[in-house]
N, CA, C, O and the ligand as a Tripos MOL2 file, in Angstrom:
@<TRIPOS>MOLECULE
protein
  285   283    72     0     0
PROTEIN
NO_CHARGES

@<TRIPOS>ATOM
      1 N          -0.4490  -13.7950   11.6710 N.3       1 MET1
      2 CA          0.6240  -12.7930   11.3560 C.3       1 MET1
      3 C           0.1100  -11.9680   10.2100 C.2       1 MET1
      4 O          -0.5540  -12.5110    9.3270 O.2       1 MET1
      5 N           0.3720  -10.7370   10.1780 N.am      2 PRO2
      6 CA          0.0110   -9.7960    9.0360 C.3       2 PRO2
      7 C           1.0270   -9.8860    7.9300 C.2       2 PRO2
      8 O           2.1880  -10.2590    8.0960 O.2       2 PRO2
      9 N           0.5000   -9.5190    6.7990 N.am      3 PHE3
     10 CA          1.3050   -9.3940    5.5570 C.3       3 PHE3
     11 C           1.8580   -8.0200    5.4200 C.2       3 PHE3
     12 O           1.1310   -7.0510    5.6400 O.2       3 PHE3
     13 N           3.0830   -7.8810    5.0740 N.am      4 TYR4
     14 CA          3.5890   -6.5920    4.7780 C.3       4 TYR4
     15 C           4.0550   -6.4850    3.2910 C.2       4 TYR4
     16 O           4.7390   -7.3560    2.7520 O.2       4 TYR4
     17 N           3.6570   -5.4230    2.7140 N.am      5 ASP5
     18 CA          4.2260   -4.9810    1.4170 C.3       5 ASP5
     19 C           5.3320   -3.9960    1.5590 C.2       5 ASP5
     20 O           5.1320   -2.8230    1.8740 O.2       5 ASP5
     21 N           6.4770   -4.4930    1.3240 N.am      6 LEU6
     22 CA          7.7320   -3.5920    1.6470 C.3       6 LEU6
     23 C           8.5920   -3.3540    0.3550 C.2       6 LEU6
     24 O           8.5980   -4.1230   -0.6060 O.2       6 LEU6
     25 N           9.2780   -2.2540    0.4490 N.am      7 ARG7
     26 CA         10.2140   -1.8940   -0.7250 C.3       7 ARG7
     27 C          11.5840   -1.7360   -0.0370 C.2       7 ARG7
     28 O          11.6530   -1.1400    1.0370 O.2       7 ARG7
     29 N          12.6740   -2.2550   -0.6290 N.am      8 CYS8
     30 CA         13.9610   -2.0400   -0.1700 C.3       8 CYS8
     31 C          14.4950   -0.7000   -0.5860 C.2       8 CYS8
     32 O          14.4970   -0.3600   -1.7690 O.2       8 CYS8
     33 N          14.9460    0.0590    0.3760 N.am      9 LYS9
     34 CA         15.5700    1.3040    0.1130 C.3       9 LYS9
     35 C          16.7910    1.2330   -0.6400 C.2       9 LYS9
     36 O          17.1450    2.1730   -1.3520 O.2       9 LYS9
     37 N          17.5000    0.1010   -0.5160 N.am     10 LYS10
     38 CA         18.8420   -0.1070   -1.2050 C.3      10 LYS10
     39 C          18.6790   -0.3970   -2.6040 C.2      10 LYS10
     40 O          19.2190    0.3450   -3.4250 O.2      10 LYS10
     41 N          17.9610   -1.4450   -2.9970 N.am     11 CYS11
     42 CA         17.8900   -2.0100   -4.3620 C.3      11 CYS11
     43 C          16.4900   -1.8120   -5.0340 C.2      11 CYS11
     44 O          16.2570   -2.2260   -6.1700 O.2      11 CYS11
     45 N          15.5730   -1.1540   -4.2610 N.am     12 SER12
     46 CA         14.2750   -0.9590   -4.7740 C.3      12 SER12
     47 C          13.3370   -2.1330   -5.0260 C.2      12 SER12
     48 O          12.2890   -2.0100   -5.6600 O.2      12 SER12
     49 N          13.7770   -3.3080   -4.4830 N.am     13 GLU13
     50 CA         12.9960   -4.6060   -4.6640 C.3      13 GLU13
     51 C          11.8110   -4.4200   -3.8680 C.2      13 GLU13
     52 O          11.9040   -3.8740   -2.7690 O.2      13 GLU13
     53 N          10.6630   -4.8360   -4.3350 N.am     14 GLU14
     54 CA          9.4110   -4.7970   -3.7120 C.3      14 GLU14
     55 C           8.9990   -6.2320   -3.4810 C.2      14 GLU14
     56 O           9.0760   -7.0880   -4.3620 O.2      14 GLU14
     57 N           8.5540   -6.4590   -2.2480 N.am     15 PHE15
     58 CA          8.2030   -7.7920   -1.9670 C.3      15 PHE15
     59 C           7.1480   -7.9090   -0.8240 C.2      15 PHE15
     60 O           7.0510   -6.9840   -0.0180 O.2      15 PHE15
     61 N           6.3860   -8.9670   -0.7300 N.am     16 ASN16
     62 CA          5.3440   -9.2150    0.1970 C.3      16 ASN16
     63 C           5.7460  -10.3050    1.1160 C.2      16 ASN16
     64 O           6.1260  -11.3990    0.6990 O.2      16 ASN16
     65 N           5.6550   -9.9840    2.4250 N.am     17 ILE17
     66 CA          6.2300  -10.9230    3.4120 C.3      17 ILE17
     67 C           5.2420  -11.0050    4.5690 C.2      17 ILE17
     68 O           4.6200  -10.0260    4.9810 O.2      17 ILE17
     69 N           5.1330  -12.2800    5.0840 N.am     18 MET18
     70 CA          4.2900  -12.4510    6.2740 C.3      18 MET18
     71 C           5.3090  -12.4500    7.4510 C.2      18 MET18
     72 O           6.2590  -13.2320    7.4530 O.2      18 MET18
     73 N           5.1020  -11.6010    8.3990 N.am     19 ALA19
     74 CA          6.0550  -11.4820    9.5140 C.3      19 ALA19
     75 C           5.2640  -11.0990   10.8000 C.2      19 ALA19
     76 O           4.1320  -10.6210   10.7310 O.2      19 ALA19
     77 N           5.8660  -11.3120   11.8940 N.am     20 LYS20
     78 CA          5.3990  -10.8450   13.1500 C.3      20 LYS20
     79 C           5.4790   -9.2540   13.2070 C.2      20 LYS20
     80 O           6.3530   -8.6280   12.6070 O.2      20 LYS20
     81 N           4.5460   -8.6920   13.9360 N.am     21 MET21
     82 CA          4.6320   -7.2010   14.1220 C.3      21 MET21
     83 C           5.9540   -6.8940   14.7920 C.2      21 MET21
     84 O           6.6030   -5.9000   14.4660 O.2      21 MET21
     85 N           6.3520   -7.7260   15.7120 N.am     22 SER22
     86 CA          7.5850   -7.3980   16.4620 C.3      22 SER22
     87 C           8.8390   -7.4440   15.6000 C.2      22 SER22
     88 O           9.8420   -6.7760   15.8490 O.2      22 SER22
     89 N           8.7080   -8.3370   14.4920 N.am     23 ASP23
     90 CA          9.8020   -8.4370   13.5140 C.3      23 ASP23
     91 C           9.9530   -7.1640   12.7060 C.2      23 ASP23
     92 O          11.0500   -6.6900   12.4080 O.2      23 ASP23
     93 N           8.7510   -6.6250   12.3600 N.am     24 ARG24
     94 CA          8.7090   -5.3270   11.6100 C.3      24 ARG24
     95 C           9.2020   -4.1700   12.3780 C.2      24 ARG24
     96 O           9.9150   -3.3020   11.8740 O.2      24 ARG24
     97 N           8.8090   -4.1690   13.6190 N.am     25 GLU25
     98 CA          9.2890   -3.0570   14.4980 C.3      25 GLU25
     99 C          10.6420   -3.0780   14.8740 C.2      25 GLU25
    100 O          11.2330   -2.0220   15.1050 O.2      25 GLU25
    101 N          11.2330   -4.2510   14.9660 N.am     26 SER26
    102 CA         12.6190   -4.3710   15.2930 C.3      26 SER26
    103 C          13.5770   -4.5210   14.0260 C.2      26 SER26
    104 O          14.7760   -4.7850   14.1260 O.2      26 SER26
    105 N          12.9530   -4.3360   12.9090 N.am     27 ASN27
    106 CA         13.8130   -4.3760   11.6410 C.3      27 ASN27
    107 C          14.4910   -5.5510   11.4250 C.2      27 ASN27
    108 O          15.6150   -5.4890   10.9260 O.2      27 ASN27
    109 N          13.9400   -6.7560   11.7520 N.am     28 THR28
    110 CA         14.5640   -7.9950   11.5240 C.3      28 THR28
    111 C          14.1790   -8.5450   10.2610 C.2      28 THR28
    112 O          14.7700   -9.5410    9.8430 O.2      28 THR28
    113 N          13.2070   -7.9840    9.5700 N.am     29 ILE29
    114 CA         12.8050   -8.3730    8.1710 C.3      29 ILE29
    115 C          13.8650   -7.8680    7.1970 C.2      29 ILE29
    116 O          14.2050   -6.6850    7.2010 O.2      29 ILE29
    117 N          14.3870   -8.7720    6.3610 N.am     30 LYS30
    118 CA         15.4340   -8.4570    5.4090 C.3      30 LYS30
    119 C          14.9280   -8.5560    3.9160 C.2      30 LYS30
    120 O          14.0720   -9.3780    3.5910 O.2      30 LYS30
    121 N          15.4750   -7.7200    3.0720 N.am     31 CYS31
    122 CA         15.2090   -7.8310    1.7170 C.3      31 CYS31
    123 C          15.7200   -9.0750    1.0330 C.2      31 CYS31
    124 O          16.9210   -9.3330    1.1080 O.2      31 CYS31
    125 N          14.9170   -9.8470    0.3870 N.am     32 PRO32
    126 CA         15.2820  -11.1410   -0.1940 C.3      32 PRO32
    127 C          16.2500  -10.9680   -1.3370 C.2      32 PRO32
    128 O          16.8180  -11.9610   -1.7920 O.2      32 PRO32
    129 N          16.4700   -9.7590   -1.8300 N.am     33 ALA33
    130 CA         17.3530   -9.5850   -3.0220 C.3      33 ALA33
    131 C          18.7810   -9.2500   -2.4940 C.2      33 ALA33
    132 O          19.7920   -9.7530   -2.9860 O.2      33 ALA33
    133 N          18.7930   -8.3860   -1.4810 N.am     34 CYS34
    134 CA         20.1580   -7.8840   -1.1550 C.3      34 CYS34
    135 C          20.5300   -8.1140    0.2560 C.2      34 CYS34
    136 O          21.7090   -8.0580    0.6040 O.2      34 CYS34
    137 N          19.4500   -8.4020    1.1880 N.am     35 GLY35
    138 CA         19.6860   -8.6720    2.6290 C.3      35 GLY35
    139 C          19.6260   -7.4750    3.4900 C.2      35 GLY35
    140 O          19.8320   -7.5410    4.7020 O.2      35 GLY35
    141 N          19.3150   -6.2600    2.8010 N.am     36 SER36
    142 CA         19.3200   -5.0480    3.6090 C.3      36 SER36
    143 C          17.9800   -5.0720    4.4770 C.2      36 SER36
    144 O          16.9600   -5.6050    4.0390 O.2      36 SER36
    145 N          18.0370   -4.4750    5.7100 N.am     37 ASN37
    146 CA         16.8310   -4.2450    6.4450 C.3      37 ASN37
    147 C          16.3610   -2.8680    6.4060 C.2      37 ASN37
    148 O          15.4980   -2.5250    7.2150 O.2      37 ASN37
    149 N          16.8340   -2.0230    5.5460 N.am     38 GLU38
    150 CA         16.2950   -0.6740    5.3870 C.3      38 GLU38
    151 C          15.2100   -0.7470    4.3890 C.2      38 GLU38
    152 O          15.4000   -0.6740    3.1750 O.2      38 GLU38
    153 N          13.9820   -0.9050    5.0010 N.am     39 LEU39
    154 CA         12.8030   -1.1930    4.1430 C.3      39 LEU39
    155 C          11.6860   -0.1500    4.5180 C.2      39 LEU39
    156 O          11.5860    0.3020    5.6590 O.2      39 LEU39
    157 N          10.8930    0.1850    3.5300 N.am     40 GLU40
    158 CA          9.8580    1.1000    3.6980 C.3      40 GLU40
    159 C           8.4800    0.4070    3.3050 C.2      40 GLU40
    160 O           8.5010   -0.4770    2.4490 O.2      40 GLU40
    161 N           7.3500    0.7620    3.8730 N.am     41 THR41
    162 CA          6.1360    0.1880    3.5810 C.3      41 THR41
    163 C           5.6310    0.6860    2.2540 C.2      41 THR41
    164 O           5.6370    1.8850    1.9750 O.2      41 THR41
    165 N           5.1760   -0.2860    1.4090 N.am     42 VAL42
    166 CA          4.4660    0.1210    0.1940 C.3      42 VAL42
    167 C           3.0430    0.3710    0.3040 C.2      42 VAL42
    168 O           2.3770   -0.5530    0.7690 O.2      42 VAL42
    169 N           2.4490    1.4270   -0.0290 N.am     43 PHE43
    170 CA          1.0360    1.6170    0.1180 C.3      43 PHE43
    171 C           0.4040    1.2160   -1.3730 C.2      43 PHE43
    172 O           0.6800    1.7570   -2.4440 O.2      43 PHE43
    173 N          -0.4140    0.2430   -1.1670 N.am     44 LYS44
    174 CA         -1.0320   -0.3380   -2.3780 C.3      44 LYS44
    175 C          -1.9490    0.7380   -3.1170 C.2      44 LYS44
    176 O          -2.5360    1.6320   -2.5070 O.2      44 LYS44
    177 N          -2.0090    0.5520   -4.5140 N.am     45 SER45
    178 CA         -2.7350    1.4040   -5.2350 C.3      45 SER45
    179 C          -4.2950    1.3010   -4.9570 C.2      45 SER45
    180 O          -5.0890    2.1700   -5.3190 O.2      45 SER45
    181 N          -4.6410    0.1690   -4.2880 N.am     46 VAL46
    182 CA         -6.0410    0.0040   -3.9570 C.3      46 VAL46
    183 C          -6.5610    1.1850   -3.0720 C.2      46 VAL46
    184 O          -7.6810    1.6660   -3.2420 O.2      46 VAL46
    185 N          -5.6720    1.6320   -2.1040 N.am     47 ASN47
    186 CA         -5.9250    2.6720   -1.2390 C.3      47 ASN47
    187 C          -6.0740    4.0130   -1.9500 C.2      47 ASN47
    188 O          -6.8900    4.8600   -1.5850 O.2      47 ASN47
    189 N          -5.2660    4.1620   -2.9570 N.am     48 ILE48
    190 CA         -5.2700    5.4390   -3.6660 C.3      48 ILE48
    191 C          -6.5650    5.5840   -4.5480 C.2      48 ILE48
    192 O          -7.1430    6.6560   -4.7300 O.2      48 ILE48
    193 N          -6.9380    4.4000   -5.0610 N.am     49 VAL49
    194 CA         -8.1670    4.4060   -5.9130 C.3      49 VAL49
    195 C          -9.3440    4.7340   -4.9480 C.2      49 VAL49
    196 O         -10.1800    5.5740   -5.2810 O.2      49 VAL49
    197 N          -9.4160    4.1090   -3.8070 N.am     50 HIS50
    198 CA        -10.5000    4.3680   -2.7540 C.3      50 HIS50
    199 C         -10.5490    5.8260   -2.4140 C.2      50 HIS50
    200 O         -11.6240    6.4130   -2.5360 O.2      50 HIS50
    201 N          -9.5180    6.4460   -2.0120 N.am     51 SER51
    202 CA         -9.5530    7.9280   -1.6390 C.3      51 SER51
    203 C          -9.9080    8.7770   -2.8080 C.2      51 SER51
    204 O         -10.5440    9.8160   -2.6280 O.2      51 SER51
    205 N          -9.5310    8.3940   -4.0110 N.am     52 LYS52
    206 CA         -9.8380    9.1790   -5.1920 C.3      52 LYS52
    207 C         -11.3050    9.2270   -5.4900 C.2      52 LYS52
    208 O         -11.8590   10.2170   -5.9690 O.2      52 LYS52
    209 N         -11.9160    8.0810   -5.1750 N.am     53 LYS53
    210 CA        -13.3190    7.9560   -5.3790 C.3      53 LYS53
    211 C         -14.2720    8.9700   -4.6140 C.2      53 LYS53
    212 O         -15.3880    9.3160   -4.9990 O.2      53 LYS53
    213 N         -13.5850    9.4050   -3.3910 N.am     54 ALA54
    214 CA        -14.4080   10.2660   -2.5220 C.3      54 ALA54
    215 C         -14.2810   11.7180   -2.9870 C.2      54 ALA54
    216 O         -14.9710   12.5830   -2.4480 O.2      54 ALA54
    217 N         -13.4250   12.0170   -3.9660 N.am     55 GLU55
    218 CA        -13.2470   13.3810   -4.5040 C.3      55 GLU55
    219 C         -14.5980   13.8340   -5.2170 C.2      55 GLU55
    220 O         -15.2130   13.0600   -5.9510 O.2      55 GLU55
    221 N         -14.9720   14.9840   -4.9870 N.am     56 ALA56
    222 CA        -16.1710   15.5500   -5.6070 C.3      56 ALA56
    223 C         -15.7710   15.8130   -7.1040 C.2      56 ALA56
    224 O         -14.6780   16.2580   -7.4530 O.2      56 ALA56
    225 N         -16.8340   15.4670   -7.9610 N.am     57 GLY57
    226 CA        -16.6670   15.6860   -9.3980 C.3      57 GLY57
    227 C         -15.8900   14.5420  -10.0370 C.2      57 GLY57
    228 O         -15.5680   14.6270  -11.2220 O.2      57 GLY57
    229 N         -15.5800   13.5000   -9.3210 N.am     58 ASP58
    230 CA        -14.8620   12.3580   -9.9020 C.3      58 ASP58
    231 C         -15.7490   11.1020   -9.7600 C.2      58 ASP58
    232 O         -15.2490    9.9790   -9.6910 O.2      58 ASP58
    233 N         -17.0250   11.3130   -9.7210 N.am     59 CYS59
    234 CA        -17.9830   10.2420   -9.5350 C.3      59 CYS59
    235 C         -18.0910    9.3950  -10.8640 C.2      59 CYS59
    236 O         -18.4080    9.9370  -11.9230 O.2      59 CYS59
    237 N         -17.8320    8.1290  -10.7760 N.am     60 PRO60
    238 CA        -18.0520    7.3280  -12.0680 C.3      60 PRO60
    239 C         -19.4230    7.2390  -12.5550 C.2      60 PRO60
    240 O         -19.6740    6.9000  -13.7110 O.2      60 PRO60
    241 N         -20.3340    7.5430  -11.6790 N.am     61 HIS61
    242 CA        -21.8400    7.4880  -11.9360 C.3      61 HIS61
    243 C         -22.4680    8.8110  -12.1040 C.2      61 HIS61
    244 O         -23.6730    8.9980  -11.9340 O.2      61 HIS61
    245 N         -21.5780    9.7760  -12.4600 N.am     62 ALA62
    246 CA        -22.1030   11.1710  -12.5590 C.3      62 ALA62
    247 C         -23.3520   11.3450  -13.4840 C.2      62 ALA62
    248 O         -24.2270   12.1810  -13.2550 O.2      62 ALA62
    249 N         -23.3650   10.4740  -14.5630 N.am     63 HIS63
    250 CA        -24.3710   10.6220  -15.5180 C.3      63 HIS63
    251 C         -25.7080   10.1220  -14.9070 C.2      63 HIS63
    252 O         -26.7620   10.4570  -15.4480 O.2      63 HIS63
    253 N         -25.7090    9.3770  -13.8620 N.am     64 THR64
    254 CA        -27.0660    8.9590  -13.3340 C.3      64 THR64
    255 C         -27.3070    9.5700  -11.9020 C.2      64 THR64
    256 O         -28.4420    9.5320  -11.4280 O.2      64 THR64
    257 N         -26.2930   10.1160  -11.2220 N.am     65 CYS65
    258 CA        -26.5270   10.6460   -9.8050 C.3      65 CYS65
    259 C         -26.0970   12.1150   -9.7670 C.2      65 CYS65
    260 O         -26.1420   12.7540   -8.7160 O.2      65 CYS65
    261 N         -25.6770   12.6490  -10.9340 N.am     66 GLY66
    262 CA        -25.2520   14.0800  -10.8490 C.3      66 GLY66
    263 C         -24.0090   14.3160  -10.1350 C.2      66 GLY66
    264 O         -23.7390   15.4580   -9.7640 O.2      66 GLY66
    265 N         -23.2140   13.3250   -9.9030 N.am     67 GLY67
    266 CA        -21.8930   13.4990   -9.3100 C.3      67 GLY67
    267 C         -21.9620   13.5800   -7.8250 C.2      67 GLY67
    268 O         -20.9720   13.9510   -7.1950 O.2      67 GLY67
    269 N         -23.1700   13.2240   -7.1750 N.am     68 CYS68
    270 CA        -23.2950   13.4230   -5.7690 C.3      68 CYS68
    271 C         -22.6440   12.1520   -4.9910 C.2      68 CYS68
    272 O         -22.2790   12.2010   -3.8160 O.2      68 CYS68
    273 N         -22.5600   11.0920   -5.7670 N.am     69 CYS69
    274 CA        -22.0000    9.8260   -5.2390 C.3      69 CYS69
    275 C         -22.9200    9.1680   -4.1730 C.2      69 CYS69
    276 O         -22.5510    8.2640   -3.4230 O.2      69 CYS69
    277 N         -24.1750    9.7290   -4.1920 N.am     70 ASN70
    278 CA        -25.1620    9.0830   -3.2480 C.3      70 ASN70
    279 C         -26.1070    8.0960   -3.9800 C.2      70 ASN70
    280 O         -27.2310    7.8670   -3.5330 O.2      70 ASN70
    281 N         -25.6730    7.5580   -5.0270 N.am     71 HIS71
    282 CA        -26.5710    6.5760   -5.8110 C.3      71 HIS71
    283 C         -26.7620    5.3710   -5.0280 C.2      71 HIS71
    284 O         -27.4510    4.4510   -5.4690 O.2      71 HIS71
    285 ZN         17.3610   -4.8980   -1.3940 Zn       72 ZN72
@<TRIPOS>BOND
     1     1     2 1
     2     2     3 1
     3     3     4 2
     4     3     5 am
     5     5     6 1
     6     6     7 1
     7     7     8 2
     8     7     9 am
     9     9    10 1
    10    10    11 1
    11    11    12 2
    12    11    13 am
    13    13    14 1
    14    14    15 1
    15    15    16 2
    16    15    17 am
    17    17    18 1
    18    18    19 1
    19    19    20 2
    20    19    21 am
    21    21    22 1
    22    22    23 1
    23    23    24 2
    24    23    25 am
    25    25    26 1
    26    26    27 1
    27    27    28 2
    28    27    29 am
    29    29    30 1
    30    30    31 1
    31    31    32 2
    32    31    33 am
    33    33    34 1
    34    34    35 1
    35    35    36 2
    36    35    37 am
    37    37    38 1
    38    38    39 1
    39    39    40 2
    40    39    41 am
    41    41    42 1
    42    42    43 1
    43    43    44 2
    44    43    45 am
    45    45    46 1
    46    46    47 1
    47    47    48 2
    48    47    49 am
    49    49    50 1
    50    50    51 1
    51    51    52 2
    52    51    53 am
    53    53    54 1
    54    54    55 1
    55    55    56 2
    56    55    57 am
    57    57    58 1
    58    58    59 1
    59    59    60 2
    60    59    61 am
    61    61    62 1
    62    62    63 1
    63    63    64 2
    64    63    65 am
    65    65    66 1
    66    66    67 1
    67    67    68 2
    68    67    69 am
    69    69    70 1
    70    70    71 1
    71    71    72 2
    72    71    73 am
    73    73    74 1
    74    74    75 1
    75    75    76 2
    76    75    77 am
    77    77    78 1
    78    78    79 1
    79    79    80 2
    80    79    81 am
    81    81    82 1
    82    82    83 1
    83    83    84 2
    84    83    85 am
    85    85    86 1
    86    86    87 1
    87    87    88 2
    88    87    89 am
    89    89    90 1
    90    90    91 1
    91    91    92 2
    92    91    93 am
    93    93    94 1
    94    94    95 1
    95    95    96 2
    96    95    97 am
    97    97    98 1
    98    98    99 1
    99    99   100 2
   100    99   101 am
   101   101   102 1
   102   102   103 1
   103   103   104 2
   104   103   105 am
   105   105   106 1
   106   106   107 1
   107   107   108 2
   108   107   109 am
   109   109   110 1
   110   110   111 1
   111   111   112 2
   112   111   113 am
   113   113   114 1
   114   114   115 1
   115   115   116 2
   116   115   117 am
   117   117   118 1
   118   118   119 1
   119   119   120 2
   120   119   121 am
   121   121   122 1
   122   122   123 1
   123   123   124 2
   124   123   125 am
   125   125   126 1
   126   126   127 1
   127   127   128 2
   128   127   129 am
   129   129   130 1
   130   130   131 1
   131   131   132 2
   132   131   133 am
   133   133   134 1
   134   134   135 1
   135   135   136 2
   136   135   137 am
   137   137   138 1
   138   138   139 1
   139   139   140 2
   140   139   141 am
   141   141   142 1
   142   142   143 1
   143   143   144 2
   144   143   145 am
   145   145   146 1
   146   146   147 1
   147   147   148 2
   148   147   149 am
   149   149   150 1
   150   150   151 1
   151   151   152 2
   152   151   153 am
   153   153   154 1
   154   154   155 1
   155   155   156 2
   156   155   157 am
   157   157   158 1
   158   158   159 1
   159   159   160 2
   160   159   161 am
   161   161   162 1
   162   162   163 1
   163   163   164 2
   164   163   165 am
   165   165   166 1
   166   166   167 1
   167   167   168 2
   168   167   169 am
   169   169   170 1
   170   170   171 1
   171   171   172 2
   172   171   173 am
   173   173   174 1
   174   174   175 1
   175   175   176 2
   176   175   177 am
   177   177   178 1
   178   178   179 1
   179   179   180 2
   180   179   181 am
   181   181   182 1
   182   182   183 1
   183   183   184 2
   184   183   185 am
   185   185   186 1
   186   186   187 1
   187   187   188 2
   188   187   189 am
   189   189   190 1
   190   190   191 1
   191   191   192 2
   192   191   193 am
   193   193   194 1
   194   194   195 1
   195   195   196 2
   196   195   197 am
   197   197   198 1
   198   198   199 1
   199   199   200 2
   200   199   201 am
   201   201   202 1
   202   202   203 1
   203   203   204 2
   204   203   205 am
   205   205   206 1
   206   206   207 1
   207   207   208 2
   208   207   209 am
   209   209   210 1
   210   210   211 1
   211   211   212 2
   212   211   213 am
   213   213   214 1
   214   214   215 1
   215   215   216 2
   216   215   217 am
   217   217   218 1
   218   218   219 1
   219   219   220 2
   220   219   221 am
   221   221   222 1
   222   222   223 1
   223   223   224 2
   224   223   225 am
   225   225   226 1
   226   226   227 1
   227   227   228 2
   228   227   229 am
   229   229   230 1
   230   230   231 1
   231   231   232 2
   232   231   233 am
   233   233   234 1
   234   234   235 1
   235   235   236 2
   236   235   237 am
   237   237   238 1
   238   238   239 1
   239   239   240 2
   240   239   241 am
   241   241   242 1
   242   242   243 1
   243   243   244 2
   244   243   245 am
   245   245   246 1
   246   246   247 1
   247   247   248 2
   248   247   249 am
   249   249   250 1
   250   250   251 1
   251   251   252 2
   252   251   253 am
   253   253   254 1
   254   254   255 1
   255   255   256 2
   256   255   257 am
   257   257   258 1
   258   258   259 1
   259   259   260 2
   260   259   261 am
   261   261   262 1
   262   262   263 1
   263   263   264 2
   264   263   265 am
   265   265   266 1
   266   266   267 1
   267   267   268 2
   268   267   269 am
   269   269   270 1
   270   270   271 1
   271   271   272 2
   272   271   273 am
   273   273   274 1
   274   274   275 1
   275   275   276 2
   276   275   277 am
   277   277   278 1
   278   278   279 1
   279   279   280 2
   280   279   281 am
   281   281   282 1
   282   282   283 1
   283   283   284 2
@<TRIPOS>SUBSTRUCTURE
     1 MET1         2 RESIDUE 1 A MET
     2 PRO2         6 RESIDUE 1 A PRO
     3 PHE3        10 RESIDUE 1 A PHE
     4 TYR4        14 RESIDUE 1 A TYR
     5 ASP5        18 RESIDUE 1 A ASP
     6 LEU6        22 RESIDUE 1 A LEU
     7 ARG7        26 RESIDUE 1 A ARG
     8 CYS8        30 RESIDUE 1 A CYS
     9 LYS9        34 RESIDUE 1 A LYS
    10 LYS10       38 RESIDUE 1 A LYS
    11 CYS11       42 RESIDUE 1 A CYS
    12 SER12       46 RESIDUE 1 A SER
    13 GLU13       50 RESIDUE 1 A GLU
    14 GLU14       54 RESIDUE 1 A GLU
    15 PHE15       58 RESIDUE 1 A PHE
    16 ASN16       62 RESIDUE 1 A ASN
    17 ILE17       66 RESIDUE 1 A ILE
    18 MET18       70 RESIDUE 1 A MET
    19 ALA19       74 RESIDUE 1 A ALA
    20 LYS20       78 RESIDUE 1 A LYS
    21 MET21       82 RESIDUE 1 A MET
    22 SER22       86 RESIDUE 1 A SER
    23 ASP23       90 RESIDUE 1 A ASP
    24 ARG24       94 RESIDUE 1 A ARG
    25 GLU25       98 RESIDUE 1 A GLU
    26 SER26      102 RESIDUE 1 A SER
    27 ASN27      106 RESIDUE 1 A ASN
    28 THR28      110 RESIDUE 1 A THR
    29 ILE29      114 RESIDUE 1 A ILE
    30 LYS30      118 RESIDUE 1 A LYS
    31 CYS31      122 RESIDUE 1 A CYS
    32 PRO32      126 RESIDUE 1 A PRO
    33 ALA33      130 RESIDUE 1 A ALA
    34 CYS34      134 RESIDUE 1 A CYS
    35 GLY35      138 RESIDUE 1 A GLY
    36 SER36      142 RESIDUE 1 A SER
    37 ASN37      146 RESIDUE 1 A ASN
    38 GLU38      150 RESIDUE 1 A GLU
    39 LEU39      154 RESIDUE 1 A LEU
    40 GLU40      158 RESIDUE 1 A GLU
    41 THR41      162 RESIDUE 1 A THR
    42 VAL42      166 RESIDUE 1 A VAL
    43 PHE43      170 RESIDUE 1 A PHE
    44 LYS44      174 RESIDUE 1 A LYS
    45 SER45      178 RESIDUE 1 A SER
    46 VAL46      182 RESIDUE 1 A VAL
    47 ASN47      186 RESIDUE 1 A ASN
    48 ILE48      190 RESIDUE 1 A ILE
    49 VAL49      194 RESIDUE 1 A VAL
    50 HIS50      198 RESIDUE 1 A HIS
    51 SER51      202 RESIDUE 1 A SER
    52 LYS52      206 RESIDUE 1 A LYS
    53 LYS53      210 RESIDUE 1 A LYS
    54 ALA54      214 RESIDUE 1 A ALA
    55 GLU55      218 RESIDUE 1 A GLU
    56 ALA56      222 RESIDUE 1 A ALA
    57 GLY57      226 RESIDUE 1 A GLY
    58 ASP58      230 RESIDUE 1 A ASP
    59 CYS59      234 RESIDUE 1 A CYS
    60 PRO60      238 RESIDUE 1 A PRO
    61 HIS61      242 RESIDUE 1 A HIS
    62 ALA62      246 RESIDUE 1 A ALA
    63 HIS63      250 RESIDUE 1 A HIS
    64 THR64      254 RESIDUE 1 A THR
    65 CYS65      258 RESIDUE 1 A CYS
    66 GLY66      262 RESIDUE 1 A GLY
    67 GLY67      266 RESIDUE 1 A GLY
    68 CYS68      270 RESIDUE 1 A CYS
    69 CYS69      274 RESIDUE 1 A CYS
    70 ASN70      278 RESIDUE 1 A ASN
    71 HIS71      282 RESIDUE 1 A HIS
    72 ZN72       285 GROUP 0 **** ****
């Protein structure tokens, strides 16, 4: 079963839960804090960091590779 990082739209509680895909699709997952099933998926900061790395001119090794990211 996959893990889901979810945020409650009602009380803003963020939690990580392991659930069946069918549970997520049918909204049977509930907020552990208030019991609401109005949840949205949280996109982890890891993904943001990864996409940011691909930006030109934002290479952390610019001093050795000239910013080309092909080091
Ligand atoms: Zn809640």
